[in-house]
Biopython code that builds the backbone (N, CA, C, O; Angstrom):
import numpy as np
from Bio.PDB.StructureBuilder import StructureBuilder

atoms = [
    (1, "UNK", "N", (-14.606, -10.666, -42.357)),
    (1, "UNK", "CA", (-15.726, -11.909, -42.998)),
    (1, "UNK", "C", (-16.963, -11.075, -42.677)),
    (1, "UNK", "O", (-17.954, -11.301, -43.373)),
    (2, "UNK", "N", (-17.054, -10.127, -41.709)),
    (2, "UNK", "CA", (-18.532, -9.794, -41.695)),
    (2, "UNK", "C", (-18.677, -8.485, -42.726)),
    (2, "UNK", "O", (-19.661, -8.235, -43.421)),
    (3, "UNK", "N", (-17.834, -7.962, -42.669)),
    (3, "UNK", "CA", (-17.726, -7.241, -44.153)),
    (3, "UNK", "C", (-18.427, -7.561, -45.172)),
    (3, "UNK", "O", (-19.492, -7.121, -45.606)),
    (4, "UNK", "N", (-17.535, -8.600, -45.615)),
    (4, "UNK", "CA", (-17.804, -9.178, -46.750)),
    (4, "UNK", "C", (-19.167, -9.820, -46.785)),
    (4, "UNK", "O", (-19.832, -9.544, -47.783)),
    (5, "UNK", "N", (-19.638, -10.507, -46.021)),
    (5, "UNK", "CA", (-21.131, -10.853, -45.766)),
    (5, "UNK", "C", (-21.846, -10.161, -45.766)),
    (5, "UNK", "O", (-22.900, -10.655, -46.165)),
    (6, "UNK", "N", (-21.953, -8.875, -45.455)),
    (6, "UNK", "CA", (-23.136, -7.951, -45.119)),
    (6, "UNK", "C", (-22.341, -7.416, -46.953)),
    (6, "UNK", "O", (-23.016, -7.998, -47.801)),
    (7, "UNK", "N", (-21.499, -6.773, -47.467)),
    (7, "UNK", "CA", (-21.424, -6.556, -48.805)),
    (7, "UNK", "C", (-22.338, -7.527, -49.919)),
    (7, "UNK", "O", (-23.074, -7.155, -50.833)),
    (8, "UNK", "N", (-22.027, -8.739, -49.518)),
    (8, "UNK", "CA", (-22.980, -9.843, -50.633)),
    (8, "UNK", "C", (-24.457, -9.570, -50.087)),
    (8, "UNK", "O", (-25.344, -9.382, -50.919)),
    (9, "UNK", "N", (-24.715, -9.543, -48.925)),
    (9, "UNK", "CA", (-26.495, -8.966, -48.677)),
    (9, "UNK", "C", (-26.585, -7.600, -49.280)),
    (9, "UNK", "O", (-27.738, -7.341, -49.626)),
    (10, "UNK", "N", (-25.845, -6.783, -49.477)),
    (10, "UNK", "CA", (-26.231, -5.518, -50.133)),
    (10, "UNK", "C", (-26.320, -5.637, -51.848)),
    (10, "UNK", "O", (-27.018, -4.899, -52.544)),
    (11, "UNK", "N", (-25.615, -6.530, -52.257)),
    (11, "UNK", "CA", (-26.183, -6.816, -53.714)),
    (11, "UNK", "C", (-24.633, -6.479, -54.400)),
    (11, "UNK", "O", (-24.377, -6.424, -55.603)),
    (12, "UNK", "N", (-23.658, -6.267, -53.214)),
    (12, "UNK", "CA", (-22.339, -5.943, -54.264)),
    (12, "UNK", "C", (-22.319, -7.357, -55.418)),
    (12, "UNK", "O", (-23.070, -8.329, -55.327)),
    (13, "UNK", "N", (-21.299, -7.155, -56.436)),
    (13, "UNK", "CA", (-21.251, -8.134, -57.431)),
    (13, "UNK", "C", (-19.713, -9.344, -57.079)),
    (13, "UNK", "O", (-19.442, -10.416, -57.621)),
    (14, "UNK", "N", (-19.146, -8.757, -56.222)),
    (14, "UNK", "CA", (-17.598, -9.216, -55.926)),
    (14, "UNK", "C", (-17.265, -8.299, -54.640)),
    (14, "UNK", "O", (-17.988, -7.363, -54.299)),
    (15, "UNK", "N", (-16.054, -8.689, -53.948)),
    (15, "UNK", "CA", (-15.538, -7.823, -52.947)),
    (15, "UNK", "C", (-13.524, -8.477, -53.204)),
    (15, "UNK", "O", (-13.109, -9.466, -53.808)),
    (16, "UNK", "N", (-12.819, -7.473, -52.500)),
    (16, "UNK", "CA", (-11.671, -7.553, -52.760)),
    (16, "UNK", "C", (-11.083, -7.660, -51.346)),
    (16, "UNK", "O", (-11.022, -6.629, -50.676)),
    (17, "UNK", "N", (-10.597, -8.943, -50.784)),
    (17, "UNK", "CA", (-10.388, -9.799, -49.494)),
    (17, "UNK", "C", (-9.083, -9.411, -49.146)),
    (17, "UNK", "O", (-8.184, -10.008, -49.740)),
    (18, "UNK", "N", (-8.806, -8.671, -48.436)),
    (18, "UNK", "CA", (-7.301, -8.327, -48.005)),
    (18, "UNK", "C", (-6.761, -8.942, -46.433)),
    (18, "UNK", "O", (-7.442, -8.869, -45.411)),
    (19, "UNK", "N", (-5.479, -9.510, -46.514)),
    (19, "UNK", "CA", (-5.484, -9.467, -45.199)),
    (19, "UNK", "C", (-4.178, -8.499, -44.618)),
    (19, "UNK", "O", (-3.871, -7.484, -45.244)),
    (20, "UNK", "N", (-3.304, -8.969, -43.149)),
    (20, "UNK", "CA", (-2.847, -8.082, -42.698)),
    (20, "UNK", "C", (-1.373, -7.591, -44.092)),
    (20, "UNK", "O", (-0.717, -6.549, -44.109)),
    (21, "UNK", "N", (-1.311, -8.396, -44.756)),
    (21, "UNK", "CA", (0.204, -8.195, -45.800)),
    (21, "UNK", "C", (-0.332, -6.955, -46.724)),
    (21, "UNK", "O", (0.597, -6.453, -47.356)),
    (22, "UNK", "N", (-1.475, -6.396, -46.937)),
    (22, "UNK", "CA", (-1.617, -5.592, -47.909)),
    (22, "UNK", "C", (-1.331, -4.253, -47.292)),
    (22, "UNK", "O", (-1.612, -3.818, -46.175)),
    (23, "UNK", "N", (-0.438, -3.484, -48.730)),
    (23, "UNK", "CA", (0.186, -2.353, -48.168)),
    (23, "UNK", "C", (-0.579, -1.192, -48.041)),
    (23, "UNK", "O", (-1.587, -1.162, -48.747)),
    (24, "UNK", "N", (-0.310, 0.002, -47.150)),
    (24, "UNK", "CA", (-1.019, 1.037, -47.642)),
    (24, "UNK", "C", (-2.357, 1.316, -46.867)),
    (24, "UNK", "O", (-2.785, 2.470, -46.844)),
    (25, "UNK", "N", (-3.194, 0.065, -46.079)),
    (25, "UNK", "CA", (-4.023, 0.132, -45.488)),
    (25, "UNK", "C", (-4.006, -0.711, -44.144)),
    (25, "UNK", "O", (-4.660, -1.734, -43.944)),
    (26, "UNK", "N", (-3.302, -0.209, -43.429)),
    (26, "UNK", "CA", (-3.083, -1.369, -42.074)),
    (26, "UNK", "C", (-4.744, -1.876, -41.724)),
    (26, "UNK", "O", (-5.670, -1.085, -41.904)),
    (27, "UNK", "N", (-4.943, -3.074, -41.284)),
    (27, "UNK", "CA", (-6.049, -3.483, -40.780)),
    (27, "UNK", "C", (-5.748, -3.520, -38.846)),
    (27, "UNK", "O", (-4.726, -3.324, -38.189)),
    (28, "UNK", "N", (-7.034, -3.832, -38.483)),
    (28, "UNK", "CA", (-7.212, -3.525, -36.912)),
    (28, "UNK", "C", (-7.059, -5.086, -36.474)),
    (28, "UNK", "O", (-7.068, -5.314, -35.265)),
    (29, "UNK", "N", (-6.939, -6.020, -37.251)),
    (29, "UNK", "CA", (-6.412, -7.229, -36.977)),
    (29, "UNK", "C", (-5.226, -8.112, -37.633)),
    (29, "UNK", "O", (-4.592, -7.551, -38.526)),
    (30, "UNK", "N", (-4.851, -9.457, -37.281)),
    (30, "UNK", "CA", (-3.699, -9.917, -37.774)),
    (30, "UNK", "C", (-3.955, -11.344, -38.730)),
    (30, "UNK", "O", (-3.164, -12.243, -39.016)),
    (31, "UNK", "N", (-5.212, -11.177, -39.045)),
    (31, "UNK", "CA", (-5.650, -12.205, -39.786)),
    (31, "UNK", "C", (-4.970, -12.124, -41.225)),
    (31, "UNK", "O", (-5.396, -11.214, -41.937)),
    (32, "UNK", "N", (-3.919, -12.988, -41.790)),
    (32, "UNK", "CA", (-3.605, -13.035, -42.982)),
    (32, "UNK", "C", (-4.489, -13.335, -43.952)),
    (32, "UNK", "O", (-5.597, -13.829, -43.744)),
    (33, "UNK", "N", (-3.700, -12.843, -45.808)),
    (33, "UNK", "CA", (-4.865, -13.073, -46.419)),
    (33, "UNK", "C", (-5.285, -14.398, -46.689)),
    (33, "UNK", "O", (-6.472, -14.725, -46.708)),
    (34, "UNK", "N", (-4.036, -15.415, -46.966)),
    (34, "UNK", "CA", (-4.182, -16.873, -47.045)),
    (34, "UNK", "C", (-4.924, -17.591, -45.991)),
    (34, "UNK", "O", (-5.648, -18.476, -46.446)),
    (35, "UNK", "N", (-4.945, -17.453, -44.679)),
    (35, "UNK", "CA", (-5.736, -17.550, -43.315)),
    (35, "UNK", "C", (-7.314, -17.227, -43.926)),
    (35, "UNK", "O", (-8.104, -18.148, -44.133)),
    (36, "UNK", "N", (-7.546, -16.249, -44.100)),
    (36, "UNK", "CA", (-9.029, -15.684, -44.607)),
    (36, "UNK", "C", (-9.461, -16.439, -45.692)),
    (36, "UNK", "O", (-10.634, -16.809, -45.724)),
    (37, "UNK", "N", (-8.654, -16.734, -46.625)),
    (37, "UNK", "CA", (-9.001, -17.654, -47.654)),
    (37, "UNK", "C", (-9.533, -19.019, -47.495)),
    (37, "UNK", "O", (-10.583, -19.532, -47.884)),
    (38, "UNK", "N", (-8.250, -19.602, -46.629)),
    (38, "UNK", "CA", (-8.601, -21.012, -46.612)),
    (38, "UNK", "C", (-9.507, -21.230, -45.695)),
    (38, "UNK", "O", (-10.185, -22.248, -45.830)),
    (39, "UNK", "N", (-9.777, -20.286, -44.454)),
    (39, "UNK", "CA", (-11.143, -20.870, -43.709)),
    (39, "UNK", "C", (-12.103, -20.242, -43.780)),
    (39, "UNK", "O", (-12.844, -20.633, -42.878)),
    (40, "UNK", "N", (-12.822, -19.031, -44.646)),
    (40, "UNK", "CA", (-13.817, -18.394, -44.499)),
    (40, "UNK", "C", (-14.491, -18.154, -45.931)),
    (40, "UNK", "O", (-15.510, -18.572, -46.479)),
    (41, "UNK", "N", (-13.528, -17.352, -46.257)),
    (41, "UNK", "CA", (-14.390, -16.426, -47.729)),
    (41, "UNK", "C", (-15.054, -17.106, -48.790)),
    (41, "UNK", "O", (-16.245, -16.911, -49.033)),
    (42, "UNK", "N", (-14.331, -17.902, -49.439)),
    (42, "UNK", "CA", (-15.044, -18.914, -50.454)),
    (42, "UNK", "C", (-16.112, -19.747, -50.244)),
    (42, "UNK", "O", (-16.986, -20.055, -51.054)),
    (43, "UNK", "N", (-15.957, -20.169, -48.843)),
    (43, "UNK", "CA", (-17.012, -21.337, -48.546)),
    (43, "UNK", "C", (-18.253, -20.542, -48.056)),
    (43, "UNK", "O", (-19.114, -21.325, -47.655)),
    (44, "UNK", "N", (-18.641, -19.185, -47.955)),
    (44, "UNK", "CA", (-19.121, -18.440, -47.428)),
    (44, "UNK", "C", (-19.827, -17.741, -48.089)),
    (44, "UNK", "O", (-20.932, -17.322, -47.744)),
    (45, "UNK", "N", (-19.167, -17.493, -49.310)),
    (45, "UNK", "CA", (-19.911, -16.327, -50.070)),
    (45, "UNK", "C", (-20.349, -17.006, -51.547)),
    (45, "UNK", "O", (-20.040, -18.157, -51.854)),
    (46, "UNK", "N", (-20.966, -16.280, -52.237)),
    (46, "UNK", "CA", (-21.471, -16.856, -53.313)),
    (46, "UNK", "C", (-21.052, -15.824, -54.587)),
    (46, "UNK", "O", (-21.183, -16.262, -55.730)),
    (47, "UNK", "N", (-20.569, -14.508, -54.389)),
    (47, "UNK", "CA", (-20.040, -14.080, -55.046)),
    (47, "UNK", "C", (-18.493, -13.885, -55.258)),
    (47, "UNK", "O", (-17.655, -14.133, -54.390)),
    (48, "UNK", "N", (-18.260, -13.481, -56.327)),
    (48, "UNK", "CA", (-16.375, -13.916, -56.428)),
    (48, "UNK", "C", (-15.501, -12.696, -55.505)),
    (48, "UNK", "O", (-15.599, -11.480, -55.337)),
    (49, "UNK", "N", (-14.652, -13.742, -55.055)),
    (49, "UNK", "CA", (-13.817, -13.196, -53.953)),
    (49, "UNK", "C", (-12.424, -12.814, -54.837)),
    (49, "UNK", "O", (-12.120, -13.637, -55.700)),
    (50, "UNK", "N", (-11.436, -11.465, -54.665)),
    (50, "UNK", "CA", (-10.193, -11.570, -55.467)),
    (50, "UNK", "C", (-9.452, -11.462, -54.456)),
    (50, "UNK", "O", (-10.109, -10.831, -53.629)),
    (51, "UNK", "N", (-8.409, -11.728, -54.022)),
    (51, "UNK", "CA", (-7.363, -11.686, -52.631)),
    (51, "UNK", "C", (-6.534, -10.748, -53.406)),
    (51, "UNK", "O", (-6.254, -10.736, -54.605)),
    (52, "UNK", "N", (-6.223, -10.000, -52.480)),
    (52, "UNK", "CA", (-5.361, -8.920, -51.960)),
    (52, "UNK", "C", (-4.540, -8.933, -50.696)),
    (52, "UNK", "O", (-5.027, -9.118, -49.580)),
    (53, "UNK", "N", (-3.234, -8.721, -50.949)),
    (53, "UNK", "CA", (-2.481, -8.582, -50.003)),
    (53, "UNK", "C", (-1.400, -9.881, -49.852)),
    (53, "UNK", "O", (-1.791, -10.985, -49.472)),
    (54, "UNK", "N", (0.093, -9.584, -50.220)),
    (54, "UNK", "CA", (0.914, -10.846, -50.184)),
    (54, "UNK", "C", (1.011, -11.536, -51.137)),
    (54, "UNK", "O", (1.373, -12.696, -50.941)),
    (55, "UNK", "N", (0.732, -11.098, -52.498)),
    (55, "UNK", "CA", (0.256, -11.892, -53.908)),
    (55, "UNK", "C", (1.783, -11.356, -54.691)),
    (55, "UNK", "O", (1.689, -10.349, -55.393)),
    (56, "UNK", "N", (2.947, -11.922, -54.584)),
    (56, "UNK", "CA", (3.868, -11.218, -55.221)),
    (56, "UNK", "C", (4.568, -11.949, -56.556)),
    (56, "UNK", "O", (5.364, -11.387, -57.309)),
    (57, "UNK", "N", (4.172, -13.099, -56.660)),
    (57, "UNK", "CA", (4.620, -13.848, -57.395)),
    (57, "UNK", "C", (3.537, -15.485, -58.017)),
    (57, "UNK", "O", (2.461, -15.693, -57.457)),
    (58, "UNK", "N", (3.959, -16.315, -58.994)),
    (58, "UNK", "CA", (3.412, -17.516, -59.338)),
    (58, "UNK", "C", (2.776, -18.207, -58.260)),
    (58, "UNK", "O", (1.630, -18.644, -58.370)),
    (59, "UNK", "N", (3.598, -18.350, -57.021)),
    (59, "UNK", "CA", (3.163, -19.572, -56.476)),
    (59, "UNK", "C", (2.091, -18.271, -55.671)),
    (59, "UNK", "O", (0.933, -18.600, -55.932)),
    (60, "UNK", "N", (2.091, -17.480, -55.156)),
    (60, "UNK", "CA", (1.364, -17.071, -53.938)),
    (60, "UNK", "C", (-0.348, -16.524, -55.212)),
    (60, "UNK", "O", (-1.439, -16.074, -54.862)),
    (61, "UNK", "N", (0.042, -16.766, -56.260)),
    (61, "UNK", "CA", (-0.964, -16.344, -57.303)),
    (61, "UNK", "C", (-1.438, -17.643, -57.194)),
    (61, "UNK", "O", (-2.655, -17.701, -57.370)),
    (62, "UNK", "N", (-0.932, -18.645, -56.979)),
    (62, "UNK", "CA", (-1.847, -20.217, -57.219)),
    (62, "UNK", "C", (-2.110, -20.731, -56.109)),
    (62, "UNK", "O", (-2.849, -21.702, -55.949)),
    (63, "UNK", "N", (-1.482, -20.078, -55.181)),
    (63, "UNK", "CA", (-2.269, -20.574, -53.954)),
    (63, "UNK", "C", (-3.573, -20.057, -53.548)),
    (63, "UNK", "O", (-4.415, -20.687, -52.908)),
    (64, "UNK", "N", (-3.686, -18.636, -54.051)),
    (64, "UNK", "CA", (-4.912, -17.956, -53.659)),
    (64, "UNK", "C", (-6.125, -18.402, -54.742)),
    (64, "UNK", "O", (-7.278, -18.305, -54.322)),
    (65, "UNK", "N", (-5.914, -18.888, -56.119)),
    (65, "UNK", "CA", (-6.513, -19.734, -56.692)),
    (65, "UNK", "C", (-7.069, -21.176, -56.260)),
    (65, "UNK", "O", (-8.196, -21.667, -56.314)),
    (66, "UNK", "N", (-5.698, -21.712, -55.761)),
    (66, "UNK", "CA", (-5.980, -23.124, -54.890)),
    (66, "UNK", "C", (-7.078, -22.845, -53.655)),
    (66, "UNK", "O", (-7.654, -23.696, -52.978)),
    (67, "UNK", "N", (-7.176, -21.534, -53.582)),
    (67, "UNK", "CA", (-8.114, -21.527, -52.132)),
    (67, "UNK", "C", (-9.183, -20.842, -52.345)),
    (67, "UNK", "O", (-9.632, -20.137, -51.441)),
    (68, "UNK", "N", (-9.861, -20.921, -53.705)),
    (68, "UNK", "CA", (-11.257, -20.600, -54.392)),
    (68, "UNK", "C", (-11.042, -19.005, -54.546)),
    (68, "UNK", "O", (-12.152, -18.492, -54.686)),
    (69, "UNK", "N", (-10.076, -18.096, -54.569)),
    (69, "UNK", "CA", (-10.132, -16.567, -55.174)),
    (69, "UNK", "C", (-10.430, -16.740, -56.666)),
    (69, "UNK", "O", (-10.137, -17.817, -57.186)),
    (70, "UNK", "N", (-11.038, -15.679, -57.464)),
    (70, "UNK", "CA", (-11.790, -16.221, -58.592)),
    (70, "UNK", "C", (-10.269, -14.878, -59.344)),
    (70, "UNK", "O", (-10.222, -14.650, -60.553)),
    (71, "UNK", "N", (-9.348, -14.276, -58.439)),
    (71, "UNK", "CA", (-8.657, -13.542, -59.159)),
    (71, "UNK", "C", (-8.159, -13.149, -57.717)),
    (71, "UNK", "O", (-8.642, -13.304, -56.596)),
    (72, "UNK", "N", (-6.326, -12.249, -58.471)),
    (72, "UNK", "CA", (-5.533, -11.735, -57.326)),
    (72, "UNK", "C", (-5.828, -10.009, -57.738)),
    (72, "UNK", "O", (-6.580, -9.646, -58.642)),
    (73, "UNK", "N", (-5.044, -9.105, -56.843)),
    (73, "UNK", "CA", (-4.922, -8.156, -56.873)),
    (73, "UNK", "C", (-3.061, -7.804, -56.504)),
    (73, "UNK", "O", (-2.588, -7.938, -55.375)),
    (74, "UNK", "N", (-2.261, -7.358, -57.709)),
    (74, "UNK", "CA", (-0.818, -7.476, -57.682)),
    (74, "UNK", "C", (-0.133, -5.922, -57.719)),
    (74, "UNK", "O", (0.574, -5.628, -58.683)),
    (75, "UNK", "N", (-0.437, -4.663, -56.328)),
    (75, "UNK", "CA", (-0.278, -3.562, -56.559)),
    (75, "UNK", "C", (1.285, -3.210, -56.296)),
    (75, "UNK", "O", (1.922, -2.677, -57.204)),
    (76, "UNK", "N", (1.835, -3.476, -55.185)),
    (76, "UNK", "CA", (3.076, -3.004, -55.232)),
    (76, "UNK", "C", (4.049, -3.729, -56.055)),
    (76, "UNK", "O", (4.954, -3.110, -56.615)),
    (77, "UNK", "N", (3.930, -4.939, -56.163)),
    (77, "UNK", "CA", (4.809, -5.712, -57.243)),
    (77, "UNK", "C", (5.098, -4.468, -58.379)),
    (77, "UNK", "O", (6.180, -3.908, -58.558)),
    (78, "UNK", "N", (3.886, -4.215, -59.056)),
    (78, "UNK", "CA", (4.010, -3.737, -60.436)),
    (78, "UNK", "C", (4.301, -2.079, -60.262)),
    (78, "UNK", "O", (4.205, -1.349, -61.248)),
    (79, "UNK", "N", (4.641, -1.573, -59.013)),
    (79, "UNK", "CA", (5.604, -0.012, -58.491)),
    (79, "UNK", "C", (6.596, -0.250, -58.965)),
    (79, "UNK", "O", (7.355, 0.701, -59.152)),
    (80, "UNK", "N", (6.876, -1.127, -59.226)),
    (80, "UNK", "CA", (9.039, -1.381, -59.318)),
    (80, "UNK", "C", (9.030, -1.608, -60.766)),
    (80, "UNK", "O", (10.072, -1.978, -61.306)),
    (81, "UNK", "N", (7.998, -1.432, -61.427)),
    (81, "UNK", "CA", (8.426, -1.785, -63.356)),
    (81, "UNK", "C", (8.793, -0.543, -63.689)),
    (81, "UNK", "O", (8.444, 0.483, -63.106)),
    (82, "UNK", "N", (9.640, -0.643, -64.814)),
    (82, "UNK", "CA", (9.830, 0.294, -65.648)),
    (82, "UNK", "C", (8.749, 1.345, -66.150)),
    (82, "UNK", "O", (8.904, 2.565, -66.200)),
    (83, "UNK", "N", (7.526, 0.556, -66.542)),
    (83, "UNK", "CA", (6.352, 1.230, -66.712)),
    (83, "UNK", "C", (5.942, 2.138, -66.101)),
    (83, "UNK", "O", (5.568, 3.164, -66.668)),
    (84, "UNK", "N", (5.904, 1.943, -64.464)),
    (84, "UNK", "CA", (5.396, 2.933, -63.714)),
    (84, "UNK", "C", (5.657, 3.877, -63.454)),
    (84, "UNK", "O", (6.835, 3.862, -63.098)),
    (85, "UNK", "N", (5.087, 5.196, -63.375)),
    (85, "UNK", "CA", (5.756, 6.395, -63.371)),
    (85, "UNK", "C", (5.476, 6.881, -61.877)),
    (85, "UNK", "O", (4.659, 7.679, -61.419)),
    (86, "UNK", "N", (6.387, 6.159, -61.344)),
    (86, "UNK", "CA", (6.927, 6.055, -59.798)),
    (86, "UNK", "C", (8.452, 6.658, -59.626)),
    (86, "UNK", "O", (9.323, 6.001, -60.194)),
    (87, "UNK", "N", (8.813, 7.664, -59.009)),
    (87, "UNK", "CA", (9.908, 8.346, -58.674)),
    (87, "UNK", "C", (11.047, 6.557, -58.469)),
    (87, "UNK", "O", (10.748, 5.566, -57.802)),
    (88, "UNK", "N", (12.025, 6.739, -59.140)),
    (88, "UNK", "CA", (12.771, 5.667, -58.971)),
    (88, "UNK", "C", (13.560, 5.652, -57.560)),
    (88, "UNK", "O", (14.492, 4.858, -57.428)),
    (89, "UNK", "N", (13.289, 6.300, -56.771)),
    (89, "UNK", "CA", (13.804, 6.234, -55.153)),
    (89, "UNK", "C", (12.818, 5.280, -54.319)),
    (89, "UNK", "O", (13.139, 4.602, -53.343)),
    (90, "UNK", "N", (11.538, 5.373, -54.916)),
    (90, "UNK", "CA", (9.973, 4.432, -54.589)),
    (90, "UNK", "C", (10.864, 3.038, -54.959)),
    (90, "UNK", "O", (11.482, 2.401, -54.106)),
    (91, "UNK", "N", (10.823, 2.776, -56.035)),
    (91, "UNK", "CA", (11.000, 1.442, -56.428)),
    (91, "UNK", "C", (12.278, 0.795, -56.085)),
    (91, "UNK", "O", (12.315, -0.419, -55.886)),
    (92, "UNK", "N", (13.528, 1.677, -55.990)),
    (92, "UNK", "CA", (14.549, 0.962, -55.324)),
    (92, "UNK", "C", (14.207, 1.083, -53.897)),
    (92, "UNK", "O", (15.103, 0.470, -53.317)),
    (93, "UNK", "N", (13.546, 1.457, -53.198)),
    (93, "UNK", "CA", (13.259, 0.867, -51.792)),
    (93, "UNK", "C", (12.197, 0.040, -51.871)),
    (93, "UNK", "O", (11.885, -0.264, -50.719)),
    (94, "UNK", "N", (11.427, -0.519, -52.724)),
    (94, "UNK", "CA", (10.555, -1.451, -52.766)),
    (94, "UNK", "C", (11.264, -2.652, -53.009)),
    (94, "UNK", "O", (10.894, -3.722, -52.527)),
    (95, "UNK", "N", (12.640, -2.490, -54.001)),
    (95, "UNK", "CA", (12.929, -3.482, -54.283)),
    (95, "UNK", "C", (13.896, -3.958, -53.193)),
    (95, "UNK", "O", (13.879, -5.158, -52.918)),
    (96, "UNK", "N", (14.840, -3.042, -52.465)),
    (96, "UNK", "CA", (15.601, -3.368, -51.569)),
    (96, "UNK", "C", (15.046, -4.068, -50.414)),
    (96, "UNK", "O", (15.679, -4.998, -49.915)),
    (97, "UNK", "N", (13.573, -3.586, -49.805)),
    (97, "UNK", "CA", (12.452, -4.350, -48.779)),
    (97, "UNK", "C", (12.262, -5.771, -49.163)),
    (97, "UNK", "O", (12.246, -6.658, -48.309)),
    (98, "UNK", "N", (12.105, -6.027, -50.556)),
    (98, "UNK", "CA", (11.455, -7.015, -51.101)),
    (98, "UNK", "C", (12.861, -8.000, -50.934)),
    (98, "UNK", "O", (12.641, -9.193, -50.723)),
    (99, "UNK", "N", (14.259, -7.560, -51.017)),
    (99, "UNK", "CA", (15.580, -8.519, -50.786)),
    (99, "UNK", "C", (15.723, -9.184, -52.234)),
    (99, "UNK", "O", (15.972, -10.373, -52.431)),
    (100, "UNK", "N", (15.524, -8.220, -53.198)),
    (100, "UNK", "CA", (15.445, -8.769, -54.436)),
    (100, "UNK", "C", (16.936, -8.815, -55.055)),
    (100, "UNK", "O", (17.123, -9.276, -56.181)),
]
sb = StructureBuilder()
sb.init_structure("model")
sb.init_model(0)
sb.init_chain("A")
sb.init_seg("    ")
for serial, (resi, resn, name, xyz) in enumerate(atoms, 1):
    if name == "N":
        sb.init_residue(resn, " ", resi, " ")
    sb.init_atom(name, np.array(xyz, "f"), 0.0, 1.0, " ", f" {name:<3s}", serial, name[0])
structure = sb.get_structure()
């Protein structure tokens, strides 16, 4: 939260707010994406907030928007698509771990 408030004070136009579910960038706390949005971010900031981490389908998109996010970023979800130029072994591992 303190980083988001600082970014707003420094004149940022918006922020990406990630919880512990965000892949590839481990955080040093245990705050989940939805918890951060439900209890803090949109209520304290005047700049747009984009939810990052744990957004994988329409339900989690709707939850983020209901909690005040102006948008979401879904990265891992799209890595497994045919259009993404990533090695098929990586795509299959993502699918395996998701239990699809």
